[in-house]
Phi, psi and omega in degrees: 000129182280173186296325182294320179294322178294320177297321177298316179296321177298322179295323179293320178295321184293321182254064188298322183294316178295322177298317184292315180296321178299314178298323176297317178298317178299317180296313179300311180296315177295323177297318180296314180296317178297322178298321181291310183289326181288324180291321176298317178294323183294309181297321176298313180295325181292315179300318177299315180296318180298307184296321177292323182284316187273325187244352181098169184265008186292153174260324178221156182219134170235127192250137173058053182258155178274181185297322183294318179292321182298322181293332172302323181277310185300322188262002184281136177282355176273340182273125182281310184205166183205158173239128188240129172251124179250144182285127175250310177156183179247154172219140179290124188253352183076035179290144177279351176279107187298336185259008176215071189272350193252160161257123180265112185267125184229137175280139182199126174279147178304129184258098185283338182278352181068033177291315178265148183278076176245114184243112179286130175269317179207159179081215184210174175285150171303139181254345177212175186285003175254007180244153183217148176239133186253153179280149182291336183280358172296325176279312185291319185263325183256354181053043173245123191243128176224165173226164181301135179098345175296149179251126178257128169256111188245135174264110185259137178200197184248143175277128178224154180298144183250081189290328180298316178296320178299318181292335181278351182284147175284105183296346176290347179272355176284165178309139183306310179295325178292322178296327183285337190252341185227137170274090187298317185296313179298323181296318180292314184290328180288338183239027187293321181292317177298318184291320181292336185271355185269127179266126183275138182237198192288342177276359177250120183293160174292123184261122184208158175234123176281124175233108192057238182257004182259135177260115180270125182271139176262008176221172176217162180260113182269102189286134180252322185197169177241132182227152172248134183234141169260129180286124183241357178180174179228151177221162180292144178311125188284144180299334185276355175268112181297155179299330186266358181303140189275351182234146170280119188286116176249145186247140170214173176295130182296149171291171178293133182293138177234180180292338184263359184286140173249147191227156166239119188237128166255130188225152176247139177275155174291319175239111189295339180293341180276001186299315185289320176294322178298313181295316176303315183294331183260006176078021181272098180272125186287118178244007179058021177222296179264338180217120185199163174254158174279070193297324181296312180296314179301322183297317180283343174276351175106012180238122178210147175290338192242127180284345186296329177296313180292326177296319181297306186298302181294330176297312181299312179299324184292318181304310184296314182294322178300320175299316181294311180298319180301310178298320182295318180298317181296318182296303187288327176302310180300321177299315182284326178299314179295316180298319177295317180296320179300325188261011180304317178293328178295318180294323179297316177297319179293321174299323181293335181257015168115357178296132178273167177297330183292325181287323178293323174301317182298324178301315180290318176301316181299313175309312179297313183294320178300313178292331177293318182294339176268308188289322183293306181303318177299322177293321175300310179302318180293321180291320178296317178298315180295320178289327178296314179294317179300314181288332176294325183279324187243001185305322182294335177301325183290323177294327178295331176296336184275359178063031177087356179283340186218087186273058176235119183286154177292134176226156185298142175243113182273097182266126178305314182297320178298316178294317181297318181295320178297319180296313181297314184297319179294318181293316177300316181301316183294314184297319176299316180301324182275333185290322185300307183288334178295322179295318180296319185291329186272000181276330187278153182285164183298319182296313179302317179299318183290319183288332181057044178250007183288333181273349183245113181230136178223105181271337184214173175294132181270121176265139181249131177301141181301327181300324182295317179296315180298323184273318187248356178067200181301330178296320177293320178301313181295322180293320181296316178294326176298317180290327177290326179278331187241066188291330183294313178295322179294315181295326183299320181289315180296321179294320177301310176298315182303313182291327177294318180297309182298318179296317181294310182295324178294315178299314178299315182296317182301311181291324177300311180295321182294313180300310179301319180293315179295321175301318183284321183290327183248039185297144177233148178290145189279063175211170178246327178225155172224130177243131184247130168251111184284335177275145183283122182295157173062016182231305181248001178214182183253025179284126177262104188291330180289322175294318175304313180299322178292322181292324178296316181295331179277355181290143178304136179077356179271127187256335179193157178200159171205170174232158181201159172229137187235151178226117181277129189221153169256127187227150172284144169215138179294134184307330184290344176271357183259150171294142185301320181285348180258358184273359179278115182294335180296333178282348176086004179281330175226167179228162177280328180207169178223185183298335177239010181228119177284167179296134183228129185298131177081007182231150171238164179252130180234155173267130184215148172261120172276107187249128179245107187256155180306146190301323178296319177294320178297319176301318177299325179293312182290330172292325178298321183258011174065039183262149184285122182296326186294336182267316183284337179243036173279113187295341179274332179205075185290147173254140179258165174254120186262137172261126187218080178196059183286149178239106190227167179269127174271106183294341181282321180256343183079012182261150169275125185234156171269125182255107174247110186275315193276135183275330184227168179285337185246127178195175175230151173232152178231140182214170182251129173261147186236151181292149174282139175231122190294130180087354183227163176223151181299135182245306180195167178242123180278162181302329181281007177087010177275137177253129186256129171246136180252144179291157185297330179273001177073012184258356181209162177221155177233153183231131179227159171287143185299322184291342181270348185223006184229154182213140179276137179234141176244132175244132180252139180244137182244357180201138178245126179237156184257334182274118182290133175296149187294345182284344186278115174252059186212131186275341186269200180278143180218151175238125189255133177228164173293147179297323183294345181259012183299322180290347175290329179265318179243131173286163182295337183259018179244154175287122177217220179285119184245147181069173179221136178247139175255129172257129187228141176247149185217157171257001176213102187305309182289310183294320179295324179293320177292321178297324180291319177304316176297316179299315180294322178297318180293338179262014177067029178245146173288153176255013182295329180262013174276119189248127175273086184294319183300323180291321180291333181251019180300322182297315178299316180292329179291321178302316180296316180299317183293317180299317182294319179302310182293317184298311184282331172297320177301313182296318184297316181293318177301318179299320177299316177299317180296316182297318182295323177299310179297316180299317180293321180296308185292316182298319179293320178299318180293321181294328177290342183259015185298320176302316182298315181295322180298319181294320177296317177296324183291335180262014168104008177291131185274170175302321180295320180292320177299320182291325175296318182297319183289325177298319176298319178297318180299316178296317177301310178306304186297315184292311179301314181298316181294320181302323180268323188288321182290314175300319180293324177296323176295320178294315178297322179293322175301316178297321179296315178303314179300323181293314179293328180294343174299330185244327184227128177305113184230134176265128180299129173217132178281132180284080190296335174299313178296322178297316180297315177301318180297314182301311180294323183291322179303305183293323180294314183292315180299313180297314184298317181292324175296315180297321176299314180296315181290332175296331175284321183292327182295336181282350184289148171275131187303314179299315179295318182296321180293329184276347185294130181252013181055036177256000000 
């Protein structure tokens, strides 16, 4: 080790506090960078595992292909491996699902590589052509039950169109609109030969028409042979079997392939990046059904047709890393800048005895490298530990996102490439931070460095405002003159605080906008269960809905509940009540006319839900917004509460936008009510005033004069709110009234709000659901229409939780970097002024005077930093808002909470750091401090 490196190490040992804080800064920045790269690698690996486990490891898939097409794949030297399903035939299995009556027998060799998504539940794969493995949903969906060891005797054949049966049908039983537009009988007769020669496969749904309780089939099974199979196992419903497929896919050992065999092939490429060229060269046009790539898996493996995905992912990661690097450079730069300033005289002495600028640069680089070798490994370890704890805490949330298909919690993935990237980024950050002050230090001459007068310049007499003397006395005057003479040291501290403020508020704004955007995009209704009564209470049955509501509220684990009934209407509204930007019919938010409303001058047509909620909940609403009950619950002229804050996708711009229609709190809407006709429902109103009713089975229509079956209704609104009440499971605009007032708007013989829905909240999702089932049973009601909404949206809520954990964890670490930056700057600055403080004490300054001087410095630091930091933070927040606004409608909002925290933290951290530093200075001996040369 040369003499320069030894001198550097001695300097680090002498200034242990600064060295320790610098290492802490390096640790924190490296930990943050490591957390970002490791999180990216972990999420990527988890997604790969999910898609490979649930959907298979295939890169491309061709479904129902002939032998010539199969050879293109089988004989290609670009294809590494494949899983082949061969067509054997269909057999009637006696399923209770009228639209899935068959067992589809497919040949398949055991796939040890996991290319195809075949997951055994019990038993084993077939080993010969007399054994068969059945899917589990044959029992769950088709109610056909077998067990291992059972022998199946199946009549196997091909599905072909049944034209004779189609021609024998009464075409009057087809859908009314279909009969009006197509001559069905002529179409079948003219193409009978072509139709009869076509073999239907899994991608063609079972065609049938329900007539009463009889299912008339539009196809037939042409039997070829009879086979016996022994059941040797069961497997999970395969991902490649579509919901509309007519057969339950059963697997056996394939027959010998022939020229007439049809295949479904899943294949892997030797080089997965060749998949798109391979498909193009062989004429495989991706239709996302019979020919497709495993785009999700390929995307996470690094192969995609579209660069936008990687631009988004890497761009987001780059934004976060830039924020971290920026904060880290400020922290580490200040540490090295102060170190170099402290050692300026040392550099001057070394220069005077022959040290070159290159050697001095090497000293600073050696210091940076030495601290890197300590801080970076510790930071990597801290980052891995932090992410391990994070994924341990929220890893189960990721499996909940998968809806039960992949019961594997997220765990940390320690990727060598991610760790190397973190180390490189951290090391470059440190070298940049050290390089800037080293250049500055080596520019001054040896004489100037020894005299140390380059940082103190006084061109004219310094005047001190009288207010400073009156408040802080002589101590304040001395502090003010010091900062005016030593602007560089003063600016270093201000810049450090300024950057900490900007960094914290920007990070908070970034995460706040991110969380809010995700919350809006994955919004969920504010309830846990929904229970539906399809029969209208108190009219055709003896159900007392108020008594039922009380029983539900008294159920264990239930915290709140309400009931409501809704009627969806198209209504007229005067244009003056609409926001100007929403009154354009071309945007689709409003219309000029509707199926039952003609164009009306000065009015637009909107879609609205007339919602009638139980009276107690309505009273809670009007009390919440401070509304007069005597006006809103006036039976002669009731006022409704309108919800107006939809969040929808604008298909023209591709942005998620907030749709707020109404300009004022008070307005009226008009719509048409129609009489009830038993067995029919209102369909449309023609221009000639004829009203059309369609039968419930869609096979018939009735026609009436509008004046004989329709009536105009007006609804008045007295308040518009943006926060949806928890009872609404509706994304559009709604007007809420008390349930008891429903008859004011709709007569008993009119189509109106039908049925009743209960919205229910719980503090235990599983326990509450079971308790509700018991309550409904005790009230003589079925629980078939009890819907566990919380369980269905758990994935959306999990996304929000995950985003919040990462977002606020990011804020905490950024805050630590900012605090360490301030602490390091101020403590080192105070240490450099030990001789100054000793001199002041030697001429009689008391501890009280010293405290006053430091208090003034704290106020000066904080005030100056906030003067510059808050406006810049507002500008950065505006840029963040504008960036997010490109994809999601976002209103600029200053994070005042973060501003308040920043203001308090600045003064708190500055005062605390000053007190800590002065506690060290007070222990100094005055004579020794005056003799100190900072060497």
